[in-house]
N, C-alpha and C positions, 0 to 999 in steps of 0.2 A: 647516592653514589657521587663521587667527585669526578667532574669532567676533566679530561687530560688530553694533552697533545703528546705525540712521540716525535723525537728528532733523530733521524738517521743520517749519518754522513760518512762517506768514504773519500779519501783524498787522492787515490790513484786509480787508474783504469783497471788494474788487476785485483782490486778489492771489491767486495760485494756487500751491500747493505743487508742482505739476507743473513749474514753472519751475526748481526746484531739483533735482528728481529725476534728470534725465539726467546732470548733473555728479556727483551723489552715486553714481550707478550706475557711471560710468566710473572714479571715484576708488577705490571699493571693489574693483572688478574689477582695476584696475591694481596695487593693493597686496595682492591676494590675500585680501581679507577675505570671509568668508562672512556675509552679512547674516541674522541670526536674528530681529531685531525692528526694526520701524519705528514711530517715535513721530511722530504728526502733530498739530499744534496750529494752530488758526486763530483765535488770539486774541493780543492784545498781551502781550508779556512785561513791558511797562512797568507796566501797572496790575493784571495778574493777575485781573481780573474780579471778580465778586461771589463771596462765600463761598469764596475760594481759587481759584476759576476753573479752567478747563480747563488753562491753562498750568501752574499750581502742582501740580495733581493729576497731570498727565502727567510733570512733572519728578520728582515724588516716586516715581512708578511706575518711571521709568527708573533712579533711584538705588537703589530696592529690587531691581530686576532685576539691576543691576550687582553689588550685594551678594550676590545669590544665584548669581552666576557665569554668568548667561545670556549674557554677552558680556564681552569684555575691552577693547573699543574702542568709543567712540561717535563717529560721524562727523557733523559739522555742516557745512552749506554755508558758513556764516560765523559768527564768534563772536557777532555781534549777533542771530543766529537763536535762540540759547539764553538770552541775557540782555541786558538794557539797563540793568542796575543799576550801571553804572560799574565801575571797577577792582576795588573790594572785592567786588562781587557776582560778577564774572567769576572772580576768584580763588577765592571761596568755592565756587562750583559746580564748578570744575575740581578743587579740592582734595577736595570731597565725592566726586567720581567717583574720584579717585586713591586716597582712603582705602578705597574699595570694590574696589580692584584694577583699575580701568578708566582708560584714557587717553582724553582728549578730543582729537580731531584735526579740522582744518578743511580743506575743499576750497580755499577762496579765500585762506586765510592760512597758507601753508606754514611760516612762522616759528613758528606755534603747535605744530608737530609735532616740536619738539626736546626736549632734556633738561628734566626738571622744574625745575631751577634757572633756566635761561634762560627757560623758559616762564613762570615766575612774574613775572619782570621785564617781559617783553614783553606778557603778558596785562594786567598792571597798566596799562601805557601804552595798549594797545589799548582796554581797558575805559573808560579815561578819555576817549579819543578818541570812542568810541561814545556816551558820555554827552554829550559836548560837541556832537556832531553832532545828537543828539536835541534838545538845548536850542536849537540854532540853527534847526532845522526848526520847532520850536514858535514861536520868535520870528518866523520868516518868515511862518508862518500867521497869527499875531496881527497882524503888520504889514499883511498883505493884507486881513484882515477889517476892521481899523481904517480902511484906505484906502477900502475899499468903503463902509463906514458913513459916513465923512466926505464921500464923493461922493454920498451918498444912494442908493446902489445896494443892492439886496437881497443878503443873505448866505444861502448854502445852496441846496438844490434848490428850484426854483421850480414853482409849480402849472403843470401841463401839460407838464412835462419828460418826455422820452422814457424816461428811466430810472425805472421804477415800482417798483423793489425797495424793500422797507421798510428804513429806516435807523434806527439808534439816534439818539435825540435827546439825545445827551450831548456832552461835550467843548466845543469852542470855540463851536459854533453855539448850544447851550443856554445857555452863559454869556453870549454876546452878547445873546440874547433876554432873559435875566434883567436884565442891566445896562440894556438899552434900556427894559424895563418899569419899572425902578426909577428911571431917570434922567429 
């Protein structure tokens, strides 16, 4: 059997890695992989967090473990779970694993599981698409915030809301607050 690692990542507090786990378990069982390591990250691959963040530290640990031969395949649910850095970032990560004798395979993107030559071309395209989707999502959020602001509606969680979990005061809401205070 082939030794494998599994990569689970969610980028926001309201997502759960458990949503990816059943597909990953079925995929590894179907392909006869023995899962030796699971990497779980609950932070955006886009910003990497402060001081390198959980994502970057976990990615480096996975690369080091691949170099040590702890597994020869790393299974991701989808390519955007391991990187959102566009085509170059995706290619870089896949090549880094390849240089360590490890193949990156995807549950949701079977085209990723081909030969290295074809993989490079397709990953470049998919990475570009993931980057474009991320930019479009950002534009949609900004447009929604601008619309709410123009309508005079509040932005963000309101006092008395049922969801009392602490949230990071960063990103779009914090920028909106800064712009509102400055303007």
